[in-house]
C-alpha positions in Angstrom: 35.9 -13.0 -50.6 37.9 -16.5 -51.6 39.0 -19.6 -50.6 42.9 -19.7 -50.0 43.7 -23.1 -48.4 42.9 -25.9 -46.2 45.6 -27.6 -43.9 44.9 -30.9 -42.4 47.0 -32.2 -39.4 46.5 -35.4 -38.1 42.9 -36.0 -39.6 42.3 -39.4 -40.4 44.9 -40.6 -42.7 46.6 -37.5 -42.9 49.2 -37.9 -40.3 51.5 -34.9 -41.2 50.1 -31.4 -42.1 49.2 -31.3 -45.9 48.3 -28.1 -47.3 46.1 -27.3 -50.5 46.1 -23.7 -51.8 42.7 -22.8 -54.0 44.2 -20.0 -56.0 42.4 -21.3 -59.1 38.6 -21.3 -60.5 38.7 -25.2 -60.1 40.9 -27.3 -58.7 40.6 -30.9 -58.4 41.9 -33.6 -56.2 42.6 -37.1 -57.9 43.9 -40.1 -56.6 43.4 -44.0 -56.7 40.8 -45.9 -54.1 41.8 -45.8 -50.7 44.4 -43.2 -51.1 42.2 -40.9 -48.8 41.1 -38.2 -51.3 37.7 -38.4 -50.1 39.4 -37.4 -46.6 40.0 -34.0 -48.2 36.2 -33.6 -48.5 35.6 -34.7 -45.0 38.0 -32.8 -43.5 36.0 -29.5 -45.1 33.2 -30.9 -43.2 35.0 -31.1 -40.0 36.5 -27.6 -40.0 33.2 -26.4 -41.0 31.5 -27.7 -37.6 30.0 -30.9 -38.7 28.8 -33.1 -35.6 27.8 -35.9 -37.2 30.2 -38.5 -37.2 28.2 -40.7 -39.8 29.0 -37.8 -42.4 32.4 -38.3 -41.8 32.1 -42.2 -41.5 33.4 -42.7 -38.1 31.5 -43.6 -34.5 33.7 -41.6 -32.5 35.6 -38.7 -32.0 38.8 -40.9 -31.9 37.9 -42.4 -35.5 38.6 -39.0 -36.4 42.5 -38.9 -35.7 45.4 -40.7 -36.8 45.7 -44.1 -35.4 48.9 -45.0 -36.6 50.7 -47.8 -38.8 54.1 -49.7 -38.8 55.7 -46.6 -39.9 54.1 -43.7 -38.0 53.1 -43.3 -34.7 49.2 -43.1 -33.3 48.3 -39.4 -32.7 46.0 -37.9 -29.9 45.3 -34.9 -31.8 43.4 -34.0 -35.3 43.5 -30.3 -36.3 42.0 -28.6 -39.6 42.3 -25.2 -40.4 40.4 -23.5 -43.4 42.0 -19.7 -44.5 39.8 -17.1 -46.5 40.9 -14.1 -48.0 38.9 -11.6 -46.4 40.7 -8.1 -47.9 37.2 -6.9 -49.0 36.3 -7.3 -45.0 32.8 -9.2 -46.3 33.1 -11.2 -43.3 32.9 -8.1 -40.7 30.2 -6.4 -43.4 28.1 -9.7 -43.5 28.2 -10.5 -39.7 27.7 -6.9 -38.7 24.7 -7.1 -41.1 23.3 -10.6 -40.3 22.2 -10.1 -36.5 24.5 -11.8 -35.3 25.0 -13.0 -31.5 26.9 -11.2 -28.9 29.3 -14.0 -29.6 30.2 -12.7 -33.0 30.0 -9.2 -31.9 32.7 -10.0 -29.4 34.9 -11.4 -32.1 34.4 -8.6 -34.4 37.8 -7.0 -34.1 39.5 -10.0 -35.2 36.6 -9.9 -38.8 38.9 -6.9 -39.6 42.0 -8.8 -40.5 42.7 -9.7 -44.3 42.7 -13.2 -43.7 40.4 -15.2 -41.6 41.6 -18.7 -40.3 39.2 -21.0 -38.5 41.0 -24.1 -36.9 38.9 -27.1 -35.2 41.0 -29.4 -33.2 39.8 -32.5 -31.8 41.5 -34.3 -29.1 41.3 -38.2 -28.2 38.6 -37.8 -25.3 36.0 -36.4 -28.2 36.1 -32.5 -27.1 36.7 -30.0 -30.0 37.9 -26.7 -29.7 37.4 -24.0 -32.4 39.7 -20.7 -32.7 39.3 -18.3 -35.2 42.7 -16.5 -35.9 44.0 -18.4 -32.8 41.6 -17.3 -30.5 39.1 -19.7 -29.4 35.5 -19.3 -30.1 32.6 -21.1 -29.7 31.1 -23.5 -32.2 28.1 -21.4 -32.4 29.7 -18.4 -33.1 31.9 -20.0 -36.2 29.2 -21.4 -37.4 27.2 -18.0 -37.7 30.2 -16.4 -39.4 30.1 -18.7 -41.9 26.7 -19.0 -42.3 26.6 -15.3 -43.0 28.5 -16.3 -46.1 26.3 -18.8 -47.2 29.3 -21.6 -45.7 28.3 -24.6 -43.6 28.7 -28.2 -42.9 25.8 -28.9 -45.0 25.7 -30.8 -48.4 24.5 -28.3 -50.8 27.9 -26.9 -51.2 29.7 -30.0 -50.3 28.2 -32.8 -52.6 29.7 -36.2 -52.6 28.9 -39.0 -54.7 26.3 -40.7 -52.2 24.6 -37.7 -51.4 23.9 -36.5 -55.2 21.2 -38.8 -55.7 19.6 -38.1 -52.1 17.6 -34.9 -53.0 15.7 -36.8 -55.4 15.2 -40.0 -52.9 14.7 -37.6 -49.9 11.0 -36.9 -48.7 9.3 -33.7 -50.0 9.6 -31.9 -46.8 13.5 -33.2 -46.5 13.8 -31.7 -49.8 12.4 -28.8 -49.0 14.8 -28.7 -45.7 17.8 -28.9 -48.5 16.4 -26.0 -50.3 16.0 -23.7 -47.3 19.3 -24.6 -46.2 20.8 -24.0 -50.1 18.6 -20.5 -50.0 20.6 -19.6 -47.0 17.0 -19.6 -44.9 18.4 -22.1 -42.0 19.1 -18.9 -40.1 15.5 -18.0 -40.2 14.3 -21.7 -39.1 17.3 -21.2 -36.7 15.7 -17.9 -35.3 12.4 -19.1 -35.3 13.4 -22.3 -33.2 15.4 -19.9 -31.2 12.4 -17.4 -30.7 9.9 -20.6 -30.2 12.2 -21.9 -27.5 12.6 -18.6 -26.1 9.0 -18.0 -26.5 8.3 -21.5 -24.5 10.6 -20.9 -22.1 9.1 -17.5 -21.9 5.6 -19.2 -21.3 7.1 -21.4 -18.8 8.8 -18.8 -16.8 5.6 -16.4 -17.1 3.8 -19.5 -15.6 6.3 -19.8 -13.1 6.4 -16.2 -12.7 2.4 -15.9 -12.4 2.8 -19.0 -9.7 5.1 -17.0 -7.7 2.4 -13.8 -7.6 -0.6 -16.1 -7.0 1.4 -17.9 -4.1 2.7 -14.4 -3.1 -0.9 -13.2 -3.1 -2.4 -14.5 0.0 0.8 -13.6 2.0 1.1 -10.1 0.6 -2.9 -9.9 1.4 -2.5 -11.0 4.9 0.7 -8.7 5.2 -1.9 -5.9 3.7 -4.0 -6.4 6.4 -1.3 -6.6 8.9 0.4 -3.4 7.9 -3.5 -1.8 7.5 -3.7 -2.9 11.1 -0.5 -1.2 11.7 -1.7 1.7 10.0 -4.7 1.8 12.0 -2.7 1.4 15.1 -0.5 4.3 14.3 -3.3 6.6 13.8 -4.7 5.3 16.9 -1.3 6.0 18.4 -1.1 9.5 16.8 -4.9 9.9 18.1 -3.8 8.6 21.8 -0.6 10.5 22.1 -2.5 13.8 21.3 -5.2 13.0 23.9 -2.6 12.2 26.1 -1.2 15.3 26.0 -4.2 17.2 26.5 -5.2 15.1 29.2 -1.9 14.5 31.1 -1.5 18.6 30.5 -4.7 19.3 32.5 -4.3 16.6 34.8 -0.8 17.9 35.8 -2.7 21.5 35.9 -5.2 19.7 38.0 -3.0 18.0 40.3 -1.1 21.2 41.1 -4.2 23.2 41.9 -5.3 20.0 43.9 -2.1 19.5 46.1 -2.0 23.2 46.8 -5.9 23.6 47.8 -5.4 20.3 49.8 -2.0 21.7 51.4 -4.1 25.0 52.3 -7.4 23.3 53.6 -5.1 20.6 55.9 -2.9 23.8 57.4 -6.0 25.6 57.8 -7.9 22.7 59.6 -4.8 21.7 61.5 -4.7 25.6 63.0 -8.1 25.6 63.5 -8.0 22.3 65.3 -5.5 23.4 67.4 -7.0 26.6 68.7 -10.2 24.7 69.6 -8.5 22.2 71.4 -6.7 25.3 73.3 -10.0 26.6 74.1 -11.6 23.5 75.0 -8.6 23.2 77.5 -9.7 26.8 78.8 -13.2 25.9 79.6 -14.0 24.9 82.9 -16.9 22.0 83.7 -19.4 23.6 85.7 -21.6 21.3 87.5 -25.3 21.8 88.5 -25.9 22.9 92.2 -28.5 20.5 93.4 -28.7 22.0 97.0 -31.1 24.9 95.2 -33.2 21.7 94.5 -33.3 20.6 98.1 -33.8 23.8 99.6 -36.8 24.5 97.0 -38.3 21.3 97.8 -38.4 21.9 101.5 -39.9 25.4 100.7 -42.2 23.9 98.5 -43.3 21.3 101.1 -43.8 24.2 103.5 -45.7 26.1 101.3 -47.7 23.4 100.5 -48.3 22.6 104.0 -49.3 26.3 104.6 -51.5 26.3 101.7 -53.0 23.0 102.9 -53.9 24.8 106.2 -55.3 28.2 104.4 -57.4 25.6 102.2 -58.9 24.4 105.9 -59.5 27.6 106.6 -61.0 28.3 103.5 -63.4 25.0 103.8 -64.0 26.1 107.3 -64.7 29.6 106.3 -67.0 28.2 103.9 -69.2 26.1 105.8 -69.4 29.4 108.4 -70.7 31.3 105.4 -73.2 28.1 104.4 -74.3 28.9 108.2 -74.1 32.8 108.2 -76.2 32.0 104.9 -78.7 30.6 106.4 -79.0 32.5 109.2 -79.2 35.7 107.0 -82.3 34.3 105.1 -83.9 33.6 108.2 -83.0 37.0 109.6 -84.6 38.4 106.2 -87.5 37.1 106.4 -88.1 37.9 109.9 -86.7 41.3 109.3 -90.3 41.7 106.9 -92.4 41.3 110.2 -94.3 43.7 111.7 -93.1 44.5 115.0 -94.1 46.6 117.0 -91.3 47.2 119.2 -89.3 50.1 117.8 -86.3 48.1 119.3 -87.0 45.2 117.4 -87.4 47.1 114.3 -84.0 48.9 114.9 -82.8 45.4 116.0 -84.1 44.0 112.6 -82.6 46.9 110.6 -79.4 46.4 112.1 -79.1 43.1 111.8 -79.8 43.2 108.4 -77.4 45.8 107.8 -74.7 43.5 110.0 -75.7 40.5 107.8 -74.6 42.7 104.9 -71.2 43.4 106.7 -70.9 39.8 107.5 -71.6 39.3 103.6 -69.3 41.7 102.8 -66.7 40.5 105.2 -67.0 36.8 103.8 -66.6 38.3 100.3 -63.7 40.1 101.0 -62.0 36.9 103.0 -62.5 35.0 99.6 -60.9 37.3 97.7 -58.4 37.3 100.5 -57.6 33.4 99.8 -55.7 34.5 96.9 -52.0 35.0 97.7 -51.8 37.9 95.4 -54.5 40.0 96.8 -54.0 38.5 100.2 -52.3 42.0 101.9 -54.7 44.2 100.1 -58.0 42.1 101.3 -57.0 41.8 104.7 -56.4 45.7 104.7 -59.6 45.9 103.3 -61.3 43.7 106.1 -60.1 45.5 109.4 -62.5 48.4 109.0 -65.5 45.4 108.5 -64.3 43.5 111.6 -64.0 47.1 113.5 -67.6 47.9 112.6 -68.7 44.6 113.1 -66.9 44.7 116.4 -68.5 47.8 117.4 -71.9 47.1 116.3 -72.1 43.5 117.7 -73.4 43.7 120.9 -76.3 45.8 120.1 -76.9 43.7 117.2 -76.4 40.2 119.3 -78.4 42.0 122.1 -81.2 42.9 119.9 -81.1 39.7 118.0 -81.1 38.0 121.4 -83.9 39.4 122.9 -85.9 39.0 119.6 -84.8 35.5 118.7 -82.0 34.2 121.6 -81.2 31.0 120.1 -80.6 32.1 116.2 -78.5 35.3 117.8 -76.3 32.7 120.0 -75.2 30.5 116.6 -74.7 33.8 114.4 -72.5 35.0 117.4 -70.4 31.7 117.4 -70.0 31.9 113.9 -68.9 35.5 113.5 -66.5 35.1 116.7 -65.1 32.0 115.3 -64.9 33.6 111.9 -62.9 36.7 113.2 -60.4 33.8 114.7 -60.3 32.1 111.4 -59.6 35.3 109.7 -56.8 36.3 112.4 -55.3 32.8 111.5 -55.9 33.5 107.7 -53.9 36.6 108.2 -51.5 34.8 109.8 -51.3 31.9 107.0 -50.8 34.6 104.7 -47.9 36.1 106.0 -46.5 32.6 106.0 -47.5 31.9 102.7 -46.0 35.4 101.2 -42.5 34.5 103.2 -42.5 31.1 101.8 -43.0 32.6 98.3 -40.5 35.1 98.9 -37.7 32.2 100.0 -39.3 30.1 96.9 -38.5 32.9 94.5 -35.3 33.7 95.5 -34.5 29.9 95.6 -35.6 29.4 91.7 -33.9 32.7 91.0 -30.8 31.5 92.4 -30.9 28.0 90.9 -32.2 29.4 87.6 -28.7 31.6 87.9 -26.3 28.6 88.6 -28.4 26.5 86.0 -27.9 29.2 83.7 -24.1 29.3 84.2 -23.5 25.8 84.1 -25.8 25.5 81.3 -23.8 28.3 79.4 -20.2 26.7 80.4 -21.7 23.4 79.1 -23.3 25.0 76.0 -19.9 26.6 75.1 -17.9 23.4 75.9 -20.3 20.9 73.7 -20.1 23.8 71.0 -16.4 23.9 70.7 -16.6 20.0 70.8 -18.8 19.9 68.1 -16.7 22.4 65.8 -13.6 20.3 67.2 -15.4 17.0 65.9 -16.1 18.9 62.5 -12.8 19.9 62.4 -11.5 16.4 62.7 -14.2 15.1 60.2 -13.0 17.7 57.7 -9.3 16.8 58.3 -10.4 12.9 58.3 -11.9 13.9 54.4 -9.0 16.0 53.7 -6.9 12.7 54.9 -8.9 10.6 52.5 -8.8 13.5 49.5 -5.2 13.2 50.4 -4.9 9.8 49.6 -6.9 9.8 46.7 -4.3 12.6 45.3 -1.8 10.4 46.3 -3.7 7.5 44.1 -4.4 9.9 41.2 -0.7 11.2 41.5 0.4 7.7 41.3 -1.5 6.9 38.5 -0.4 10.5 36.8 3.0 9.6 37.1 2.4 5.9 36.2 0.6 7.4 32.6 3.5 9.7 32.4 5.8 6.9 32.3 3.8 5.2 29.6 3.3 7.6 27.6 6.8 8.3 27.4 7.9 4.7 26.9 5.0 4.6 24.3 6.2 7.8 22.8 9.8 8.4 23.5 11.3 10.8 25.8 10.1 13.7 23.3 6.7 13.3 24.4 7.9 14.9 27.6 8.9 17.9 26.4 6.0 18.5 23.9 3.7 17.7 27.3 5.7 20.8 29.1 4.4 23.1 26.3 1.1 21.6 26.2 -1.7 23.5 27.7 -4.7 21.8 30.2 -8.1 21.4 28.8 -11.2 22.4 31.2 -12.0 19.9 33.9 -14.9 19.2 32.5 -13.5 17.6 29.9 -10.9 15.5 31.7 -13.4 12.7 32.2 -14.5 12.3 29.0 -10.8 12.9 27.8 -9.9 9.7 30.1 -12.6 7.6 28.7 -11.5 8.4 25.4 -8.0 7.5 26.2 -8.7 4.2 27.9 -11.0 3.3 24.8 -7.8 4.3 22.5 -5.5 2.0 24.8 -7.7 -0.8 24.6 -7.8 -0.3 20.3 -4.3 0.0 20.3 -3.8 -3.1 22.4 -5.8 -4.8 19.7 -3.5 -3.5 17.1 -0.6 -4.1 19.2 2.0 -7.4 18.7 3.1 -6.4 15.0 6.6 -5.4 14.9 8.0 -3.4 12.3 9.5 -6.2 10.9 6.1 -6.9 9.2 6.2 -3.5 7.5 9.4 -4.1 6.1 8.5 -7.7 5.2 5.3 -6.2 3.5 7.4 -3.4 1.6 9.6 -6.1 0.7 7.0 -8.2 -0.4 5.1 -5.4 -2.4 8.3 -4.9 -4.0 8.6 -8.6 -4.9 5.5 -8.2 -6.1 5.8 -5.3 -8.1 9.3 -6.7 -9.5 7.1 -9.8 -10.4 4.4 -7.6 -11.9 7.0 -6.0 -13.8 8.4 -9.4 -15.0 4.9 -10.4 -15.9 4.7 -7.3 -18.0 8.2 -8.0 -19.7 7.6 -11.4 -20.3 4.5 -11.0 -21.6 5.8 -8.1 -23.7 8.5 -10.8 -25.1 5.9 -13.3 -25.9 4.0 -10.6 -28.2 7.6 -9.6 -29.3 8.7 -13.3 -30.2 5.1 -14.3 -31.5 5.1 -11.4 -34.1 8.6 -11.8 -34.5 7.8 -15.9 -35.3 5.2 -14.4 -37.4 7.3 -12.2 -39.2 10.0 -14.8 -39.6 7.6 -17.1 -40.9 6.3 -14.5 -43.2 9.7 -13.7 -44.5 10.8 -17.5 -44.7 7.9 -18.4 -46.9 8.4 -15.3 -49.1 12.1 -15.9 -49.6 11.2 -19.5 -50.1 8.6 -19.2 -52.6 11.0 -16.6 -54.8 14.0 -18.9 -54.0 12.2 -21.6 -55.7 11.4 -19.7 -58.2 15.0 -18.6 -59.2 16.0 -22.4 -58.7 13.3 -23.6 -61.1 14.6 -21.2 -63.2 17.9 -22.8 -63.2 17.0 -26.2 -62.9 15.0 -25.7 -66.0 18.6 -24.4 -67.7 20.9 -27.2 -66.2 18.0 -29.7 -67.1 18.3 -28.8 -70.9 21.8 -28.9 -70.7 22.6 -32.2 -69.2 19.8 -33.6 -71.5 19.5 -31.6 -74.2 16.6 -30.7 -74.0 13.3 -31.4 -71.9 12.0 -29.5 -68.9 11.9 -29.7 -64.7 10.6 -27.9 -62.0 9.8 -28.1 -58.4 6.4 -27.6 -57.0 5.8 -26.7 -53.6 3.1 -28.7 -51.8 1.2 -28.6 -48.6 1.4 -31.6 -46.4 0.5 -32.6 -42.6 3.1 -33.2 -40.2 3.6 -36.5 -38.7 1.8 -35.7 -35.1 2.7 -37.2 -31.9 0.1 -39.6 -30.7 -0.8 -37.0 -28.1 -1.9 -34.6 -30.5 -4.2 -36.8 -32.4 -6.3 -36.8 -29.1 -7.1 -33.2 -30.1 -7.9 -33.4 -34.0 -11.6 -33.5 -33.5 -11.3 -30.2 -31.1 -8.8 -28.0 -33.6 -9.7 -24.9 -35.2 -8.3 -24.0 -38.4 -5.4 -21.7 -36.8 -4.5 -25.1 -34.6 -4.7 -27.4 -38.1 -2.4 -25.0 -39.6 0.2 -26.0 -37.0 -0.1 -29.5 -38.0 0.7 -28.7 -42.0 4.0 -28.2 -43.9 5.2 -27.4 -47.1 7.3 -29.7 -49.1 8.9 -30.1 -52.7 7.8 -32.1 -55.6 10.5 -32.4 -58.3 8.9 -32.9 -61.7 10.5 -34.0 -64.8 10.1 -34.5 -68.6 13.0 -35.8 -70.5 13.2 -35.0 -74.2 11.9 -37.7 -76.5 10.0 -39.6 -73.6 7.4 -39.6 -71.6 8.8 -40.4 -68.4 7.6 -37.6 -65.8 8.1 -39.9 -62.4 11.3 -40.0 -61.1 10.8 -43.4 -60.3 10.9 -44.2 -63.7 14.5 -42.5 -64.4 17.6 -44.9 -65.3 20.5 -44.4 -62.7 22.7 -42.4 -65.1 19.2 -40.0 -65.7 18.7 -39.5 -62.0 22.2 -38.4 -61.6 21.9 -35.8 -64.3 18.6 -34.8 -62.8 20.4 -34.6 -59.5 23.5 -32.7 -60.6 21.2 -30.4 -62.5 19.4 -29.7 -59.2 22.2 -29.4 -57.1 23.8 -27.0 -59.6 20.8 -25.1 -59.5 20.7 -24.8 -56.1 23.9 -23.7 -55.6 23.4 -20.9 -57.8 20.6 -19.0 -56.0 23.2 -18.2 -52.9 26.4 -19.2 -54.5 28.9 -19.9 -51.6 32.6 -18.8 -51.9 33.2 -22.2 -52.8 31.8 -25.7 -53.8 33.2 -29.4 -52.7 32.3 -31.7 -55.7 33.1 -35.3 -54.3 32.9 -37.9 -57.2 29.6 -36.7 -58.2 30.1 -37.5 -61.8 31.2 -41.2 -61.4 28.4 -42.4 -63.0 28.4 -40.3 -66.2 29.3 -41.5 -69.8 31.6 -39.7 -72.1 28.9 -37.4 -73.4 27.3 -36.6 -70.3 30.5 -35.8 -68.6 31.3 -33.3 -71.3 27.9 -31.9 -70.5 28.8 -32.3 -66.5 32.5 -30.2 -67.4 30.5 -27.3 -69.3 28.5 -26.9 -65.9 31.5 -26.7 -63.8 32.9 -24.1 -66.0 29.8 -22.2 -65.9 29.7 -22.6 -61.8 33.1 -21.4 -61.6 32.0 -18.2 -62.5 30.3 -17.9 -59.3 31.9 -20.1 -56.9 35.5 -21.7 -56.3 35.1 -25.4 -57.1 37.0 -28.4 -55.4 36.2 -31.1 -57.4 37.2 -35.0 -56.3 37.0 -36.7 -59.6 38.3 -39.8 -61.6 36.7 -38.2 -64.8 39.3 -37.5 -67.4 36.9 -34.8 -68.8 36.4 -33.7 -65.1 39.9 -33.2 -64.4 40.6 -30.7 -67.8 38.4 -28.5 -66.5 40.6 -27.8 -63.7 43.9 -25.3 -63.3 45.5 -27.4 -60.5 45.1 -30.8 -59.4 46.2 -32.3 -56.2 47.3 -36.0 -56.6 46.7 -38.1 -53.3 48.7 -41.0 -52.3 49.0 -43.4 -49.7 52.3 -44.0 -48.6 54.4 -46.5 -47.1 53.5 -45.5 -43.4 49.9 -45.8 -44.2 49.4 -41.9 -44.4 47.9 -40.0 -47.2 50.4 -37.4 -48.9 49.5 -34.8 -51.4 51.3 -34.1 -54.4 50.4 -30.9 -57.2 50.8 -32.4 -60.5 50.1 -31.5 -63.9 46.8 -32.5 -65.8 48.7 -35.3 -68.0 50.3 -36.9 -64.7 47.0 -36.6 -63.1 45.8 -38.9 -65.6 48.1 -41.4 -64.9 47.5 -41.0 -61.3 44.1 -41.6 -62.2 44.6 -44.6 -63.8 
């Protein structure tokens, strides 16, 4: 790969298109001061992506566009194109193996062309546009492509007169950066910086994601509890559904049985009531006949009077008995006397027998006092009375003769007793008649009362049965009302269950067998408890579940993000460590190679002596905020504030000068040139631009400078801007830059002798 050409239009002093073709190893650009030859160098910087206006001697983008003159109008656009020969497809190969970004990969088709042309256009508003083979690309893409072949807008391959000594005047840190850029290690810095930027962003993103997770955690926990409550509610709901299926199934069967039982029982009681009412209507009311009571009372009164009369007779007979008893004792006593007269003895014996008969008579009368033996007693008394009557005259006569006074009393007593006997007999008949009448009345009354009682009893019994039946009907009515309420409750629970579990619940219920009645109460209590529990877990909609699932998914996504970011951070940390390690190794190796070339070029320039670069370690310039942590830093933290630098050591021949500050201006130029040439040889770029780097050299050193140019041209194409005749002599083609009457620069391809004149 090599540089073919550069085309300049409207850039600075080049109003019209000017082209420089590079088909030789060394091309020289010459011209008087102010002709615009340094603008050629700045055109290289411009097209290669330089962003610093100071490096291109301008303050703004407008300063880089041709401003116009008396003979040429002002332009609104500047463009510079640089073309490379890519027949060996170096761009395509290097970009494919350099780890270029997606922007580079997207342009891979253009990298297969035989020529690659990069163009930068600048407009009056300061905006730039970059193109590759006419296709617009990004600046970053172009820089990455050019960096892959060690080309860039930096100073290690575009060296101006004022920049030659800068490598010596630079601080060790800046000198290290120059070397890293020349060694092609800038890409590692870029990648490290990019990785650190990604690491910082990843760390910040990780914090944000972790913060999001922390913010999400309470809500997720809340939703989790809500979902657990829902899940518990679902379990309760399932348990409630099973319980309701069992309970309502059993209740349905039980209600059916109860309804049938109530219907049958009510129908039976209604029939029984009807029959009892019919029977009750057929029963006549029999009143008690109170006339029997009056007749019985009258008979009892009559009987009482008769009995009173009998008692009176009995009392009189009792008195007579007493009197007769007295007389008997008297007679008995007298009967024991010895009476000479036989009649008296006879009379006494007769009298004694009479007395005995009278006693028997009296005893019979007493026995006859009882109604039950009245007739028998009276019948038994008749023979006694007849015997008494038959003996009475003789006895009385004998007694009278013997004791006239006592016999007269006994006779009266016997007569009165006889009269009383007759009267008592008549009373006995009356009593018997009254008792018969009373007995008949009592039997008739008892029969009438019994009939009335039986009729009343039958009515009462029928009424009682009717009351019982009506009571049973009342109870059945209460039970029926309770059944209706129970049926309503069943229907309500059935409706609620259908609403709660859907219409399919009713179909499932039809196929569900009931449970024994003994379990209904326990099932109902269990169902009521489950309903209460379900109410406690109600009020949470399914949207909570969706929100929970969404939140869980969001948290899982964030968790994956955290894991991915943490993995990315670890990878970036490893990558940064690896990149720094590679950077350190390549830098150390590169410095060793530069030292070899630096020593060689130094000896060539000074005819001897030695020079080398030393890697130093120095502290970074820390921010004030970093200083606060100095006392608490560990070794790892302290290492973050250390950086490497480059010190230049020289040993001039035949002089004891070793410090750069003690070198003369010419010596500094030679050291700078030797060092810059050495740097350029580590990773030789396709071309080197040298802008009057030989201005301070004398004739002898100019020859040495020319020798080094020829040596460098073996590795890179050289574009040399110079006034030095010795330097010009090493070039095959010279481009002369002149300033026309219109104030615009023009290019001329001239021979070496003509170039010398132009240079003068």
